[in-house]
C-alpha positions in Angstrom: 69.4 0.0 127.7 65.8 0.2 126.9 62.9 -1.5 128.9 59.2 -1.5 129.2 58.5 -1.4 133.0 54.9 -1.8 133.3 51.9 -2.3 131.0 48.5 -1.1 132.1 45.1 -2.2 130.8 42.3 0.2 131.2 44.5 2.0 133.5 44.9 -0.9 135.7 47.4 -3.7 136.4 46.3 -7.4 135.3 42.5 -6.3 135.5 39.8 -9.0 136.0 36.5 -8.4 134.3 37.2 -7.0 130.9 34.4 -7.2 128.6 35.1 -5.5 125.5 37.5 -2.9 124.9 41.3 -2.6 126.0 43.2 0.7 126.6 46.9 -0.2 126.6 49.6 1.9 127.7 53.3 1.2 129.0 56.0 3.1 130.8 59.4 3.1 129.5 62.9 3.2 131.1 66.2 4.1 129.3 69.6 5.0 130.7 69.7 7.9 128.1 68.5 11.4 128.1 65.8 12.7 125.7 64.4 9.2 124.8 61.5 8.9 122.4 59.7 5.8 121.3 59.9 5.5 117.3 57.9 2.4 117.0 56.0 -0.4 119.0 54.7 -3.8 118.5 52.1 -5.4 120.8 50.3 -8.6 120.5 47.3 -10.3 122.4 47.8 -14.0 122.9 45.7 -16.9 123.9 48.0 -18.7 126.2 51.1 -18.2 128.5 53.4 -20.0 126.1 52.8 -17.2 123.7 52.2 -19.7 120.8 48.5 -18.7 120.1 48.8 -15.2 118.6 45.2 -13.6 118.3 46.3 -10.2 117.4 49.5 -8.6 116.1 49.9 -4.9 115.6 53.1 -5.6 113.5 55.7 -2.7 113.9 54.1 0.5 114.0 56.1 3.6 113.6 54.8 5.8 116.2 55.6 7.6 119.4 52.5 6.6 121.0 52.7 4.6 124.1 49.5 5.4 126.0 45.9 4.9 125.1 46.2 2.6 122.4 42.5 1.5 121.9 41.6 -2.1 120.7 38.2 -3.6 120.3 38.7 -7.3 121.6 35.0 -8.4 121.0 36.2 -10.4 117.9 39.7 -11.4 119.3 39.0 -12.6 122.9 35.9 -14.6 122.6 36.0 -16.8 125.7 34.3 -15.9 128.9 36.3 -16.0 132.1 39.7 -16.7 130.2 43.2 -15.3 130.8 44.6 -13.4 127.7 48.2 -12.1 127.5 49.4 -8.9 126.2 53.0 -8.4 125.3 54.7 -5.3 123.9 58.2 -4.2 122.6 59.5 -0.8 121.6 62.0 1.0 119.4 63.6 4.4 120.3 65.2 7.2 118.9 68.7 5.8 119.8 68.1 2.6 117.6 67.5 0.4 120.6 65.0 -2.4 120.9 63.5 -3.6 124.2 62.7 -7.1 125.3 59.0 -8.2 125.2 57.1 -7.2 128.4 54.2 -9.3 129.2 51.0 -8.9 131.4 47.7 -10.3 131.3 44.0 -9.8 131.8 40.8 -11.8 132.6 37.7 -11.5 130.7 34.3 -11.2 132.1 31.1 -13.1 131.3 30.8 -12.0 127.8 27.7 -11.6 125.9 27.8 -15.2 124.4 27.3 -16.5 127.7 24.5 -15.1 129.7 24.1 -15.1 133.5 22.4 -18.3 134.6 22.4 -18.0 138.4 19.4 -16.8 140.5 19.6 -14.2 143.2 18.6 -16.4 146.1 17.6 -15.2 149.7 17.2 -17.1 153.1 15.7 -14.1 154.7 12.2 -14.5 156.2 9.2 -11.9 156.3 10.4 -10.7 159.8 13.8 -9.8 158.3 12.3 -7.2 155.9 12.4 -4.5 158.7 15.7 -5.8 160.3 19.3 -6.0 159.0 20.7 -9.5 159.9 22.9 -11.6 157.9 22.3 -15.0 156.6 24.2 -18.0 155.7 23.9 -19.9 152.4 25.5 -23.1 151.3 25.9 -25.9 148.7 27.9 -28.9 148.3 29.0 -29.9 144.8 31.6 -32.6 143.3 34.6 -31.7 141.2 34.5 -34.7 138.9 37.9 -34.6 137.1 41.2 -33.0 137.1 40.8 -29.1 137.2 42.6 -27.0 134.8 41.0 -23.7 135.9 38.2 -22.6 138.0 36.5 -19.1 138.2 33.9 -17.6 140.5 31.7 -14.7 139.5 29.4 -13.3 142.4 27.1 -10.3 143.3 24.3 -9.7 145.6 21.3 -7.6 146.3 23.1 -6.3 149.6 26.6 -7.2 150.7 28.4 -10.4 150.5 31.3 -12.7 151.4 31.7 -15.9 149.7 33.9 -19.0 150.7 35.0 -22.2 149.2 35.8 -25.0 151.5 35.9 -22.6 154.5 38.4 -20.2 152.9 37.3 -16.8 151.9 37.2 -16.1 148.2 39.1 -12.9 147.3 40.2 -9.9 149.8 37.5 -7.5 148.6 35.1 -5.9 151.2 31.7 -4.7 151.0 31.0 -6.2 147.6 29.3 -5.6 145.2 29.5 -2.1 146.3 26.8 0.7 146.0 25.0 1.5 142.5 21.4 1.9 141.7 20.9 -1.7 142.1 17.5 -1.5 140.0 19.5 -0.2 137.0 23.0 -1.3 137.3 24.5 -4.0 139.5 28.2 -5.0 139.5 29.8 -8.3 140.0 33.3 -9.5 140.8 35.4 -12.0 139.3 37.9 -14.5 140.9 40.2 -17.4 139.9 39.6 -20.1 142.5 41.3 -23.1 141.2 43.6 -23.6 144.2 40.7 -23.4 146.6 39.0 -26.5 145.2 39.8 -30.2 145.7 38.8 -33.4 143.7 35.5 -34.7 144.8 33.2 -32.9 147.5 33.5 -29.2 148.0 31.4 -26.7 149.6 30.5 -23.1 148.4 29.0 -20.9 151.0 28.2 -17.3 151.6 27.1 -14.6 154.1 24.9 -12.2 153.1 24.2 -8.8 154.8 21.5 -5.8 154.1 24.3 -3.1 153.0 23.1 -0.2 150.9 20.5 -2.4 149.2 18.0 -2.8 152.2 19.6 -1.1 155.2 19.1 2.4 156.1 20.4 5.1 153.8 20.8 8.9 153.8 19.7 11.2 156.8 16.2 10.2 156.1 17.1 6.6 157.4 15.1 5.0 154.4 14.9 1.2 154.8 14.5 -1.2 152.0 15.2 1.5 149.5 16.2 -0.8 146.6 14.3 -4.0 147.9 13.2 -5.9 150.9 15.5 -9.1 151.1 19.2 -9.3 150.8 20.2 -12.0 148.2 23.3 -13.6 146.7 23.9 -14.8 143.1 26.9 -16.5 141.8 28.4 -18.8 139.2 31.4 -21.3 139.5 32.7 -22.3 136.2 35.0 -25.6 136.2 37.1 -26.3 133.5 38.9 -29.7 133.4 41.8 -30.8 131.7 40.1 -32.8 129.2 38.6 -29.6 127.8 35.0 -30.2 129.4 33.4 -27.5 131.3 30.7 -27.4 134.2 28.9 -24.8 135.8 27.4 -24.6 139.4 25.2 -21.8 140.2 22.9 -20.5 142.9 19.4 -21.7 142.6 16.8 -23.5 144.6 19.1 -26.3 145.7 21.0 -24.0 148.1 20.1 -24.1 151.6 20.0 -21.1 154.1 19.9 -20.2 157.7 20.4 -17.3 160.2 23.9 -16.3 161.2 25.7 -15.0 164.2 25.6 -11.6 162.7 22.3 -10.6 164.4 22.5 -7.0 162.9 24.6 -5.3 160.3 24.1 -1.8 159.0 26.3 0.7 157.3 25.5 3.6 159.7 24.7 1.9 163.1 27.5 -1.0 163.1 27.1 -4.5 163.8 26.0 -7.0 166.5 27.7 -10.3 166.6 26.8 -13.2 168.8 29.8 -15.7 168.8 27.9 -18.3 170.9 26.0 -18.8 167.7 29.0 -19.5 165.7 29.2 -22.8 163.9 32.5 -22.8 162.1 31.8 -26.1 160.4 29.0 -24.7 158.2 31.4 -23.8 155.4 32.9 -27.3 155.3 32.1 -30.6 153.7 29.9 -33.1 155.3 28.0 -30.5 157.6 24.3 -31.5 158.5 21.8 -28.9 157.1 19.4 -30.1 159.6 17.3 -27.0 160.7 18.2 -25.0 157.5 15.6 -23.7 155.3 14.8 -23.6 151.7 16.0 -20.6 149.6 14.0 -18.7 147.2 14.7 -16.5 144.2 14.4 -12.7 144.2 13.7 -10.5 141.1 16.9 -9.0 139.5 17.2 -8.2 135.7 20.2 -10.1 134.7 21.0 -7.7 131.9 21.7 -5.1 134.5 24.7 -7.0 135.7 28.0 -5.4 134.9 31.6 -6.6 135.7 33.8 -4.6 138.0 37.3 -5.0 136.8 39.1 -2.8 139.5 38.9 -0.5 142.3 37.2 -2.8 144.7 37.2 -1.9 148.5 39.9 -3.6 150.5 41.6 -3.4 153.9 44.4 -1.0 152.9 46.2 -0.1 156.1 46.6 -1.1 159.8 46.9 1.2 162.7 48.0 0.6 165.9 46.5 2.4 169.2 48.7 5.5 169.8 47.1 6.1 173.4 44.7 4.6 175.8 43.0 7.4 177.4 40.6 7.7 180.4 38.3 10.9 180.0 37.2 13.0 182.8 34.0 11.3 182.7 35.9 7.9 183.1 35.2 6.6 179.8 38.2 4.5 178.4 39.0 5.5 174.9 41.5 4.5 172.3 43.2 6.9 170.2 44.5 5.7 166.9 46.0 9.1 166.0 44.2 9.2 162.5 40.8 10.0 161.4 40.0 6.8 159.0 37.2 4.9 157.4 37.2 1.3 158.4 36.8 -0.7 161.5 38.2 -2.0 164.7 40.0 -5.4 164.7 40.2 -6.7 168.3 41.0 -9.8 170.5 39.2 -10.6 173.5 39.3 -13.5 176.2 35.8 -13.4 178.0 33.1 -15.6 179.5 30.0 -16.8 177.6 27.6 -14.0 177.2 30.2 -11.2 178.1 30.1 -8.4 175.7 32.5 -6.1 173.8 30.9 -2.7 173.1 32.8 -0.2 170.9 31.5 3.1 169.8 33.5 4.9 167.0 33.8 8.6 166.9 36.0 11.4 165.5 36.6 13.8 168.3 36.8 14.3 172.2 35.0 17.4 173.3 36.3 20.6 174.9 36.6 18.7 178.3 38.3 15.8 176.7 35.2 13.5 176.9 33.5 11.3 174.2 31.8 13.3 171.7 29.2 11.7 169.2 26.7 14.6 168.7 28.0 15.1 165.1 27.3 11.6 164.1 23.6 12.6 164.3 21.5 9.3 164.2 24.5 7.1 163.2 25.3 4.8 166.1 28.7 3.6 164.7 28.7 0.8 167.5 30.1 -2.7 167.4 28.8 -5.3 169.8 30.4 -8.5 170.1 29.0 -11.2 172.6 31.8 -13.7 173.7 31.5 -17.4 173.3 33.9 -18.3 176.0 36.1 -20.6 174.0 39.4 -19.2 174.5 40.9 -16.0 172.8 38.5 -14.6 170.4 39.1 -12.4 167.2 36.7 -10.3 165.4 36.4 -8.1 162.3 33.0 -6.6 161.4 31.6 -8.0 158.1 28.9 -5.4 156.5 29.6 -2.0 157.8 32.2 0.5 158.2 32.9 3.5 160.5 34.5 7.0 160.4 36.7 7.5 163.4 39.8 8.2 165.2 38.7 7.4 168.6 36.8 4.4 170.0 35.0 4.6 173.2 35.4 0.9 174.8 32.0 1.0 176.6 32.1 -2.6 177.6 35.1 -5.1 177.6 35.7 -8.0 179.6 39.2 -7.5 181.3 41.9 -5.0 181.1 41.8 -2.7 177.9 45.3 -3.2 176.5 46.5 -1.4 173.6 47.8 -4.5 171.7 44.4 -6.0 171.7 43.1 -3.6 169.0 43.9 -2.4 165.7 42.1 0.1 163.2 41.8 -1.4 159.7 41.6 1.4 157.0 39.2 0.4 154.2 39.0 2.3 151.0 38.7 1.3 147.2 41.9 0.0 145.6 43.6 2.9 143.9 47.2 3.1 143.3 49.0 6.2 145.1 50.4 8.3 142.3 51.3 11.6 143.8 52.8 13.3 146.8 54.0 16.6 148.2 56.7 17.5 150.6 58.1 20.7 151.8 60.0 22.3 154.8 57.0 23.3 156.6 55.7 20.9 159.1 52.4 22.2 159.0 52.0 22.1 155.4 53.2 18.4 155.5 50.5 17.7 157.9 48.0 19.6 155.5 49.0 17.2 152.8 48.6 14.1 155.0 45.2 15.4 155.8 44.2 15.8 152.1 45.4 12.2 151.4 43.5 10.8 154.3 40.4 12.9 153.4 40.5 11.0 149.8 41.0 7.8 151.4 38.5 8.0 153.9 35.7 9.3 151.4 36.6 6.5 148.6 34.7 3.5 150.1 33.2 2.5 146.8 31.8 5.9 146.1 33.2 9.3 146.5 31.3 10.6 149.5 31.0 13.7 151.4 31.8 12.0 154.7 32.3 8.7 156.3 30.8 8.9 159.7 27.3 10.4 160.4 23.9 9.3 159.0 24.9 10.5 155.4 28.0 9.2 153.5 26.4 10.1 150.1 27.9 10.6 146.8 27.3 14.5 146.8 28.2 15.7 143.3 29.4 19.2 144.5 32.2 17.7 146.7 33.4 15.4 143.9 33.4 18.5 141.4 35.6 20.7 143.5 38.0 17.9 144.5 38.4 15.7 141.8 41.6 17.6 140.2 43.3 17.2 143.4 42.4 13.7 143.8 43.8 12.8 140.4 47.1 14.0 141.3 47.2 11.8 144.5 45.9 8.5 143.1 45.0 6.6 140.0 41.2 7.4 140.1 40.4 6.6 136.6 38.4 3.3 137.4 37.0 4.6 140.6 35.5 7.7 139.0 34.6 6.0 135.7 32.4 3.6 137.6 30.9 6.4 139.5 30.2 8.3 136.2 28.4 5.3 134.8 26.2 5.7 137.9 25.5 9.2 137.3 24.5 8.8 133.7 22.1 6.0 134.9 20.6 8.2 137.4 20.3 11.3 135.3 16.6 12.3 134.6 15.1 12.3 131.5 15.3 16.0 130.9 19.0 15.8 131.6 19.1 17.1 135.2 21.8 15.7 137.5 20.5 14.7 141.1 22.6 16.2 143.9 23.8 12.7 145.1 24.9 9.6 143.2 23.5 7.0 143.7 20.3 9.0 144.2 18.7 8.0 147.4 17.1 11.4 148.1 14.7 11.5 145.1 12.1 9.2 147.0 11.4 12.2 149.3 11.6 15.2 147.1 12.0 14.1 143.5 11.9 17.5 141.9 13.9 19.4 144.4 17.0 17.3 144.7 18.4 17.8 141.2 19.8 20.3 138.7 22.0 22.4 141.2 24.8 24.4 139.4 28.5 23.5 140.7 26.9 20.2 141.7 25.4 18.9 138.4 28.4 20.3 136.5 30.4 17.5 137.9 28.9 15.7 134.8 31.3 17.9 132.7 34.1 18.7 134.9 34.9 15.3 136.0 35.2 13.7 132.6 37.4 16.7 131.7 39.9 16.1 134.5 40.1 12.4 133.8 40.9 13.2 130.1 43.4 15.8 131.2 45.1 13.3 133.7 45.3 10.3 131.3 44.6 11.4 128.0 42.2 8.8 127.4 39.2 10.0 125.3 37.0 6.8 126.0 35.7 8.6 129.0 34.5 11.4 126.8 32.8 8.9 124.6 31.4 7.0 127.5 30.0 10.2 129.1 29.0 12.2 126.0 25.3 12.0 125.9 25.1 12.7 129.5 27.4 15.7 129.3 25.3 17.0 126.4 22.1 16.3 128.3 23.2 18.5 131.1 24.2 21.4 129.2 20.8 21.2 127.2 19.0 20.9 130.6 20.7 24.1 132.0 20.2 25.9 128.8 16.7 24.9 128.7 16.2 27.0 132.1 18.0 29.8 131.4 16.2 33.2 130.9 18.1 36.3 130.1 21.3 34.7 131.2 20.0 33.5 134.4 19.6 29.9 135.6 17.8 29.6 139.0 15.9 26.1 138.9 15.3 24.2 142.1 17.4 23.9 145.1 20.7 26.0 144.4 23.7 25.6 146.9 25.6 28.6 145.7 29.0 29.0 147.5 28.0 26.5 150.1 29.4 27.1 153.8 31.2 30.3 152.7 31.8 32.6 155.8 30.3 35.7 154.2 26.6 34.6 154.4 24.1 35.5 157.1 24.5 34.4 160.7 23.3 30.7 160.9 23.1 30.3 157.0 24.8 27.5 155.0 24.6 29.6 152.0 27.4 32.3 151.3 26.9 35.9 150.3 27.5 35.2 146.5 24.2 35.1 144.8 23.3 31.6 143.4 22.2 33.1 140.3 25.9 34.5 139.7 27.6 31.1 140.6 25.1 29.4 138.2 25.9 31.8 135.4 29.6 31.4 136.0 29.4 27.6 136.0 27.2 27.5 132.9 29.8 29.4 130.9 32.5 27.4 132.3 30.8 24.0 131.8 29.9 25.0 128.2 33.5 25.9 127.4 34.9 22.5 128.7 32.1 20.7 126.6 33.3 22.4 123.5 36.8 21.3 124.1 35.8 17.7 124.6 33.5 17.8 121.5 36.4 18.9 119.6 38.6 16.2 121.1 36.6 13.5 119.7 35.7 14.9 116.5 32.1 16.3 117.0 32.7 19.3 115.2 28.9 20.3 114.7 28.3 19.9 118.5 31.6 22.0 119.0 30.2 24.8 116.9 26.7 24.7 118.3 27.9 24.7 121.9 30.4 27.4 121.1 27.6 29.6 120.5 25.9 28.7 123.7 29.1 29.5 125.4 29.5 32.9 123.6 25.9 33.6 124.7 26.5 32.9 128.1 29.6 35.0 128.4 27.7 37.8 126.6 25.0 37.7 129.3 27.4 37.4 132.1 29.4 40.6 130.9 26.1 42.5 130.7 24.6 41.4 133.8 27.6 41.5 136.0 30.1 43.9 135.1 29.5 47.7 135.7 30.6 50.4 133.2 33.8 51.2 135.4 34.9 47.4 135.1 33.9 46.5 138.7 31.9 43.6 139.4 28.3 44.1 140.6 28.8 41.3 143.4 31.1 42.3 145.9 32.3 38.8 147.3 35.5 37.1 147.1 34.0 34.1 145.5 32.4 36.4 142.7 36.0 37.8 141.8 37.5 34.2 142.0 35.1 32.6 139.7 34.9 35.4 137.1 38.7 35.1 137.1 39.3 31.4 137.1 36.6 30.8 134.6 37.9 33.4 132.2 35.0 35.4 132.4 36.6 38.8 133.0 37.0 41.2 129.8 40.7 41.5 129.2 40.9 45.2 129.9 39.5 44.6 133.4 41.6 41.6 134.4 44.1 43.8 136.4 41.4 45.7 138.2 39.6 42.7 139.0 42.5 40.9 140.7 43.3 44.1 142.4 40.0 44.4 144.0 40.1 40.8 145.0 43.3 41.4 147.0 41.5 44.4 148.6 38.6 42.1 149.8 41.1 39.8 151.1 42.9 42.6 152.9 39.5 43.9 154.4 39.6 40.4 156.3 43.1 40.5 157.3 44.2 38.4 154.3 41.8 35.6 155.3 39.4 33.9 152.9 35.7 33.9 153.3 34.9 31.4 150.3 32.9 28.3 150.6 32.9 25.2 148.4 32.7 26.9 144.9 35.3 29.6 145.5 37.9 28.2 147.6 39.3 25.6 145.1 40.3 28.5 142.8 41.3 31.3 144.9 45.0 30.4 145.1 45.4 29.8 141.4 43.6 33.0 140.6 46.1 34.7 142.8 49.4 33.0 141.6 48.1 33.1 138.0 47.8 36.9 138.1 51.2 37.7 139.5 50.1 37.8 143.3 52.2 34.9 144.4 53.1 36.6 147.6 49.6 37.3 148.5 49.0 33.5 147.8 51.6 32.4 150.2 50.4 34.8 152.9 46.8 33.3 152.6 48.3 29.8 152.6 50.3 30.0 155.7 47.7 31.9 157.9 47.3 29.9 161.2 44.4 31.5 162.7 40.7 31.0 161.8 39.7 30.9 158.9 42.7 28.9 157.3 44.0 25.6 156.0 46.6 25.8 158.8 44.1 26.6 161.6 42.6 22.9 161.1 46.1 21.6 161.5 47.1 23.6 164.4 43.7 22.4 166.0 45.1 18.7 165.6 43.2 17.8 162.5 44.3 14.7 160.7 41.6 14.9 157.7 40.2 18.1 156.2 37.0 19.5 158.1 33.7 20.3 156.6 33.9 23.7 158.3 36.6 26.2 158.6 36.0 26.2 162.4 34.5 22.8 162.9 36.4 23.1 166.4 36.7 26.4 167.5 39.8 27.9 169.6 38.0 27.3 172.8 37.4 23.6 171.9 33.7 23.9 171.3 32.3 22.5 168.3 30.3 24.1 165.3 26.6 23.0 165.2 26.4 19.3 165.7 23.8 19.0 162.8 26.5 19.2 160.1 30.1 19.1 161.3 32.2 16.6 159.7 35.8 16.2 160.5 36.4 14.4 157.5 34.9 16.3 154.5 37.6 16.7 151.7 36.2 19.6 149.8 38.5 22.2 151.1 41.5 19.9 150.3 41.1 21.0 146.9 44.1 23.3 148.0 46.2 20.2 147.3 46.2 21.1 143.5 47.9 24.3 144.2 50.3 23.0 146.3 51.4 20.3 143.5 51.1 22.6 140.6 52.3 26.0 141.8 54.3 25.4 145.1 55.9 22.1 143.9 55.8 23.3 140.1 54.5 20.3 138.3 51.6 21.3 136.0 49.7 19.4 133.3 49.6 20.9 129.7 46.0 21.1 128.7 47.0 20.9 125.0 48.8 17.5 125.7 46.6 15.6 128.0 48.1 12.8 130.0 51.4 14.2 130.5 52.7 13.6 127.1 54.0 17.2 127.5 53.9 19.1 130.9 55.1 22.2 132.6 57.7 22.6 135.4 57.3 26.0 136.8 57.8 26.3 140.6 57.0 29.5 142.7 59.2 29.2 145.6 57.8 31.5 148.4 56.6 31.7 152.0 59.8 31.3 153.6 59.9 27.7 152.6 63.4 26.2 152.1 62.2 23.5 149.7 59.3 21.8 148.1 58.8 18.8 146.0 56.1 17.5 144.0 55.9 13.8 142.8 53.5 12.1 140.3 53.4 8.7 138.8 51.9 9.4 135.3 51.0 7.0 132.7 54.4 7.5 131.2 56.2 7.2 134.5 57.6 9.1 137.4 57.6 12.9 137.4 59.6 14.5 140.1 60.2 18.2 140.7 62.2 19.6 143.9 63.4 23.0 144.4 65.7 24.0 147.5 66.5 27.6 148.3 69.6 29.2 149.8 69.2 32.9 150.0 68.0 34.1 146.7 69.6 31.0 144.6 67.5 28.0 143.7 68.5 24.6 142.8 66.0 22.9 140.7 66.0 19.0 140.3 63.9 17.4 137.8 62.9 13.8 136.7 61.2 13.6 133.3 60.0 10.1 132.2 60.9 8.5 128.7 58.7 9.4 125.7 57.7 12.7 127.3 58.8 16.4 127.2 58.6 19.3 129.6 58.8 23.1 129.3 60.8 24.5 132.3 59.8 27.9 133.2 61.7 30.1 135.9 59.8 32.9 137.1 61.2 36.1 138.6 64.7 34.7 137.6 67.5 37.0 137.1 70.1 34.6 135.8 70.5 30.8 135.1 73.8 29.9 137.0 73.9 26.3 135.8 71.7 25.3 133.1 71.9 21.5 133.6 72.8 21.1 129.7 69.6 22.8 128.7 69.1 26.0 126.6 67.3 28.7 128.4 65.8 31.7 126.6 64.9 34.8 128.5 61.4 36.5 128.0 60.5 39.5 130.1 61.0 38.3 133.8 61.2 34.5 133.0 63.8 31.9 131.6 62.3 29.1 129.7 63.7 25.9 128.2 62.4 22.7 126.7 63.7 19.5 128.1 63.3 15.7 127.2 63.6 12.7 129.4 66.1 12.2 132.0 67.3 13.9 135.2 68.4 17.5 135.3 69.8 19.8 138.1 69.5 23.4 137.4 70.5 26.4 139.7 69.2 29.9 139.1 69.2 33.3 140.9 65.9 35.0 141.8 65.4 38.5 140.8 63.6 39.1 144.0 63.9 37.0 147.3 60.2 36.7 148.1 
């Protein structure tokens, strides 16, 4: 039986807000092994009855089932309209599938410009404050509706309502971009929320990133002075006519019960000012004021088709604590990004005050020093009208613990819940093994990704920072793509990166760039940070096989390489602020910079980025660029060899990170590779087999060891439990990855409070090694998107079993090995229309081949496999 089980459009399920191109792919299920698609047909249809065929590929003889590109600008020409995609396939067994159907909703297309004003009800006094305001308008639905769609955006953050009911389930919309260059809008179908006759459209508008405080400089009004809302409501009647309601001067505005709402500091809500009828028909607008338009270039508006922020998970209180100081504290058991939802029964004017924080101090008391100036405080003033229930609106916190500083009545666990907010990204990967500490590490990595994916990829979610530091994304994005479908989330951020890039090609340290205002020349152009412009498109291409991200970012990538090259003299790049191996443990006491010179890390990254750019230029057929930048790469290698390799083959820089980067980025002359890996192991042994690497060295150190025959040393390093190690944090009770190896010291004291996040995912880059090497699932660079991949597990470390699971574009891939003495049972699942090469390292004999043909080469057995499930048993040549 042959079936299509899922169609994705632009790597999303049923996306809303598609403006031009479709990237179509489907997953296939069959009861047979070795299934390959031999042909496909897909259609685009204008109605759900499938009578209006707008495009028909016809039957195409092809194995291609991913990344089918089609420009729909001349096919789907109606804005805010559902179009349907259906596909069927044929396979190498002569079977034909049924049609599989999905849909997408177009955005506001170029033929229909944005008409709505951005309107505000804020006054002059609100310019320096962060209240939220209310907006409303009544309108009439004159005829029988067929469809109604709402598109909305804001300078600030918005929630919008129809007849008192919330539109959509997105939070913190429209998200964070450089609002003066690129502003997103969201698209919703609202047909069922409207009634014949009078209706009310209303909105709440808050400061958000637009005019609230941003960065540790606490800059207010960075993008503008007044929060404003804009939206259009398109009514399509059964008789074929259409009407548009939009924000303009006819709307009225008023203050709200949200007295203050800020990303860093939290929210103050006075429930005594609640007026629940304001969102409904017939409400008296007495005392409401006129609204006025604000400036926003409408051509900067772009549709958001996915990955909006939502409430994703709900956590109950694990324990109610009373600290030695007498503070009542809620422990939710997990560090998250989000907010606290609560119930309360109080008298008018009584207050609930909650302070969110990450960790207790060494004595078990509330610890907020690492928040710096961020208050993370929720204040709720009761109205006394019975049981009250509250969720914050335009803020979020990073926390595990909540100090209930004030609360009327007894603090009961069932009165509180933690809501985890992060961008909507499908979970696609997991790792499991027999070691509970590694299991917890895996959980910490996942929660680190969730907590730092609130609309942008951030460094941390709790203190007065929460910025899109490019270096953090660069080192972690590979691991992230194993865990979740990151394509739309990262694609959006890469568009922001390109929009923020300087004219000379320099990439700012943070995206969106809110540091440039203070030190415009200083805060851009750092190697390992700006290189995310190259590395992230490469990783997305490897994960999905979709070349459109290369096309989208091509000029940005090229500009970055040119920028670095223009500042290289004698093979050395050293412009502006270079972070080098940030937070490495081999630096001087009190320094954030590791001992590896920034000139070395810059030279290594320039060569690495140049090599990746050449590969991407080749992938999209830019042969002239490929040849030109291959010369740049060759020159970078020549300079690197001449400057950093001594005559005896030793590196002139004797740090772990220097050796790791040289090996990982293929910068070591072939005759020196063995000597180089041996010296790296010596450097590790000198520290008792502990790492001393920072942000740039840590992501690669385990791969360098395992790829160069030192798997035993890799496991030894992985399973260390004392400082510094990944499992040290786990043993200290971490539920996310820390910024510092010793954020909390063994005696319970803290690293310096000025920079000590307990949710900082960079060192979670170890996840890639867990999935690829321990679990054994690895991409094939020459066949991006898992059309072909490798299964190559490395059992070790006294683990009894390990398992890697990944939901690729083709379907579920699963690898699980179980060990009994020196025999390994390997169970594999390979999705239809893909192939894999299975490589069994350090194998003496294959006892059960699972129907595959294994060939022996040196100390390895290898076999090629098509789709299906396999069980293989083999005997290890060494019991390691």
